[in-house]
N, C-alpha and C positions, 0 to 999 in steps of 0.2 A: 549692473553694479560694478564698481571698480575692482580690477583683478586682485590688487593687494588687499583691499578691504574684504573681498570674498575669502581670501586665504586666511586672513586674521579671524574672520567670523567662523570658518570651518575648524581652525585650530582651537579656537576658544570652546566650541561646542564639543569637539573631540576630547579635549583635556578636562573640561568641566564634567562631561558625562562620566568619564572614568573616575574622576576624583570624588564626585558626589556619591557614586556607588560605594567606593572604598570607605569614605567617611561614614556612610550609613551603616555598613557592616561593622566597622571598628567601634563606632559609637554604641551599637547594640552590645557588642562584646564587652566594652568598658562598662556599660550600665549594669550588665549581668554580674560583672566581676565586683563592682562596687557594692552591689546588694547582697551577693552571696558569700563573699569572702570578708572575713571580720577585718575591718579597717584598722582597728586599734592593734591587732596582732601584726598586721603588715607594717604599720608605722613603727612598732617596736623592733621588728627585724631590720628595717631600713636604718633606724637609729643605731641599733647594736652593731651593724656592719659599716657604719659611717667611715671608718678608717679605710676600708677598701671600696668605697662607694664609686670612685672613678673607674676602677678596674672592673667592678661588677657591672656598671653602666655600659662600659665599652663591650663587654662580653655579651651582654644582653642585646645590644645593638647589632653585633656581629651575627647573632642567631635569629635576627628579626628582619625578614625580607619585606620591609615596609618602604614605600615611597615616602617622600617628605610630608605628604598630606596625611597619611595614616599615622605617621609618627606623632603628630600634634595631639590627638586625643589620648594616646598612650602616655605622652609626657604629662599631660594635664592630670591623668589618674595618678601618676607617680608623684606629681607635686602636691596633689590633695592628700596623699597618704604620708607626706612628710619627708619625701626624698629631698636630699640637698641639691643645690644648684650644680655642685660638681658631678653628682651622679647623673642628673638630667643632661648636662652639657655633654658629658662623655657619651651618653646614649644617642643624642640627636646628631652628634658628629659621627658616630660609628655606624648607626643604622643605615644611612643612605650611601655611605662611602665604602664599607667593607663587610656588608652582609654576604652570606654565602652565594646568592645569586649573582651579585656584582663580581665576586671573585671567580665564579665559574665562567662568566662571560669574558672576563679579561684573560683568563687561562686559554679559552677557546681561540681568542683573537691574537694573544701575544706570547703564549707559552708559560711554562711553569716558573722560570727565573723571574720574569717580569711580574707575575702574580705574586710571588713570595715577597719580593721587594715592595711592591705596591701595598701589600697587606701590612708589612712591618711598618711602613711609613704612616699609613692612615690609622692603624690601630694605636700606634705609639702616640700619634697626634690627639686621638680621642682621650686616651688615658691621661696624658700630660696636660692637655687643655682643661679637662675637668678638675684635676688636682690643683692646678694653678688658680683657676676661678674660685675654687672652694676655699682658698687661703688668701684671697684678695679682698679689698674693701667692697667689692661688688658681690660678695657671696650671697647676699639677700635679694638680689635683683631677679626674683622669680615670682610669678603670680601664683597664688595658692589655690585659686579656683573655688573660693567660697560660694560663688554664684551657681556652682554646679549642684549644690546640695538640693535634693528634691524634698519638698515639704508636703507632709501628709495632711489631709483635712483635720486631723486632731492635733496638729502641731508637732508631731514627731517627725524626724527626718533620717533618711538613710538607715544604717545599721543600729541606730539608737533606739529603734522601736521597742526593744525589750525593756527599756527603762521607763516606758510610759504607755503601758497597756498590754504587756505580755508579748509572746512571740507572734509574729505575723503569720498569716496563712500563706499557703503557696501562691494563691491567686493575687494577694495583695503584694507579695514580694515581687512577683513577675511584673505587676502593674507598676510598682515603684521603679524596677529596673528600666522598663520602657520609658517611663517619665524622665528618668535620668538621662537615658540615651538621647531622647528628643531634645532636652535642655542642652546637652552637649552638642548635638548636631546643629542646633540653631546658632550656637555661639561660634562654631567653627566655619559654618558655610559661607559668611562674607569674605573670610580670608581665602577660601578655596576658589571663589568666584573672581577675586582679585588676582590670585595667582594664575588662573586660566586666562584672564584678560592680558596679563603681562606676556604669557606665553604666546598668545595669539598675535600680539603686537610685534614681538620678537621675530616670529616666523615669517611675518609678512614684510617687515620693514628693516630687518638687519641683513645688509647685503652679504651674500656668501663670499663674493670676491674680496670683500674687505677682510674677512677672516683669513683667506688664503694669503693675502698680500702681507699682513702683519705677523703671521705666525708661521710663515713658510721657511724661515731661516733657521740657523742653529745657534743664534746668539742668545745671551741671557735675556736681552730685551724681549725676544719673542716669547720666552717663557712667562715673563711678567705679564705681557700683553694677553697671552692665552689664558692665564689665570683670571685677568680682569674681564675678558670677553665672556667667560663662563658665567659671570654674574647675571647679565640680563637674560640668559638663556634658562630654559626648563629642560635640562638634558635627562630624559629617561634613559637608563643604561641601554636598553634595547634599541634606542634611537642613536645613542651616542657612539656605539661601537661601529655600526656601519658608516656613520658620518666621518669618524676618524679614519677608518680604513680608506675612504675616498681621499681625504685630505692628505694622508700620508703618501698615497700613490702620487699625488700632485706636488710633493715636496716638503710636506710638513714634518718636522723633526719629532722623534719619539718623545722628547722632553716636553715640548709644547702640547703634544697630544694628550699626555697623561695629566699635565697641569690643567688643560681644558676639561678633562673628565672630573678631576677633583673639584675644581672651582665651579663647574656647571651642575654637578650632582650634589655637591655638599652645601653650597650657599647661593643658589640662584635667587633671583628677585622673588619669584613665587614662593620659594621656601622661606625667605626672609619675612615675607608677608604672613606666612602660616605660623612660623615660630613666634612671631610677635604677639600671637594669642596666649603664649605661655611665659615668654621671657619679657622682662622690662627692658627699657631702652638701652641701658649700659650693657646688659647681658647679651642683647642682640648685637651690639657693636663688637663685643668680645667674640661672640660666635662667628661672625663674618671675618673678623681678624684672624682667628685661628685657622679657619679653612683657607683663606688666602695665603697665609704663611706656609701652610701645609702644601698647598698646590704649587707655590714657587719652589719650596725646598724639594718637593717630589719631582717636579720637572727638571730641576738642576741635576738631581741624582741620576735620572733616567738619561738626561742629555750628555752628561760628562763622565759618569761613572759606570754605566751599564753597557 
């Protein structure tokens, strides 16, 4: 077998295996939450705090150590409960970029000063991005996930069983939760496999020397290029930090390094494929644009001001 094809296949299997496991766990958690937590009350709370939706979404993301794959079923649940696009957008920007695991790893690699500035940049971007999209003409560009409603044999669905036949038994509620989890899993898994395929292709066919060549300087152009290079990559933070340490030793500037982290972990092609399960086309474009602008601004701050 061709060496590059073998690398691509191995990366695909490695990424797919991990993501499928995560998706399965989070889908079950989401199914249980949708069945056992009153959806009308959650929707009421989400609507009541709509004014602070972007801030709440960013804070929730910061406290949620999910990779991009696991973020998708959570955002689907949020959307089905009535959360605004602004809240969801803030969450999906914050969760992969400034959750506490990411911050801990950046602190270990670059120190407290870099970590604090990185957090301020990414968290502000999450809040501001959600706020702006919620007040734009694109504020309804979100899929509400009606397809996820699990239908019972008697025609009742989800938490609405009380209105058509009395309170469900513990067994039936668990069965409904698992049915909802399976429905969600089936809907997400094609995006997961697409993301894994993109990751495998990038690992095999994206030349490392090309990265070093174009992001090794200290020019603003190198920051922009580093941000764009991150897009085809699926940069798990545990993989990104060792990679960047190597590239920095070989002459890569701190600005391009942080821009690559933000672009690669925030809006990689695999993640774009995954969030397309939740966001409509215009919202996906807005999401990518926000992350890219954040990567460029963050890279410039680290390159010239830190």
